[in-house]
N, C-alpha and C positions, 0 to 999 in steps of 0.2 A: 673351634669346636662348635657344633650346631646342636641345639637341643630341639628335638622334634616332639610334637604332641598333636592331638586332635583326631579327627575321624578321616579315614581314607576310604577308597572304593572297596577295599577288601577287608573292612572292619577297622577297629581303632588302630591308630598308629602307636608305636611303642615310644614312650618318652625315653630317649637315649642320647648319649653324647656320641657324636660322629666326628672322627678326624680323618681327613682325606689328604694324602701326601702324594705328590707327583713323583714317580720313579723315573719315568721316561715319557715321551710324547703319547705313547699308547698304553702305558701301564700306571695304575694307581694303587696305593696302599690305603686300605680303608680299615679303620679301627672303630669298634663300637663298645660302649659300656651301657648295659641295660640294668636299671635298678632291680635289686632283689625283690622288691614289692611287686614287680611285674613278672618275675620269673616264678616265684613261689606258687601262684595260682595255676600256672601251667604244669608245674610238677604235681600239684594236688590232683589236677584233672587226669594226668597221665597215670598216676598211681591208682586213681579211682577206676579208670578203664581197665588197668591190669588186674585189679582186685576182682572185677566182674568176670574176667576171662580165664584167670589162672586157676589151676586145680592143684592144691597142696594136700598131701596126705595128712589126715587128722583135723582138717578144717572143712566146714561146709562151704559150698560155692558162694563166693562173695563175702566171706567172713574171715579171710586171712588178714591178720594184723599188718598195718602198714610197716611197722618196724621189721617184720619178717620179710615183707616184700622188698624193703630197702636193702636188707642184708643180701637177699638172693638176686635182685635185679637192678640195683642202683646204677651200675655202669650203663646198662642198656637204656634205662629210662632217661638218665641224664643226657646220654648221647642223642636220643630221639628229640628231647626238648631243645637241646642246644642246636641241633641241625635245623629244627623248625625256626628257632630264633634267627639263625643265620639267613635262612631263606626269606623270612619276613623283613629283616633289617636290610638285607641287600636290595630287595625290591624298593623299600622305602628310600634308601640312600640314592639309588639310581634315579628314582622319580624326583626327589627333592633337589638333587644336584645336577639334574639334566645330563647324566652320563649316558654314553652310548656304548654298551658293552660289545666287544668284538670276539670274546672268548669266555668260557665258563671260569668262575673264580677258583683259586686254589687257597685253601685254608691253611694259614701258617701256624696259628695257635688258637686254642679254644679252651677257656677256663670257666668252670661253673663253680662259683664259691658263694657262700651264704650272704655276702654283702653286695656283690656286683657280678654281672656276667660280662666278661671281657672277650670280645671277638676281634680277631685281626686276620686279614688276608690280603694278598696282592690281587689286584683286579685289572685286567686289560680293559681299557675303555677307549 
């Protein structure tokens, strides 16, 4: 496993554990675990943006409680944050491990839990 950290060209690199498994000469399985301490601020930012844009009856614009937003939009927000993490972590893994992708990735599983974000997908490289 590789632990990444530091600054990249597109902002800070995520401190994550990366496992790369060779499936065939042109296919890799890449698994990531991102600490919750790096995911929580991204969720906070996503809910903040949603709060500014969403209109809910009975609440002034920008004043909808986060608990209500989570109840109504949790799946969409977590999906958006998780997909962003996949995009960032994939670019980081490609750069750090000098992989040469030949096709877009397919995501096998994606879990967003309060302790760790676990990302796994097969990647042709």
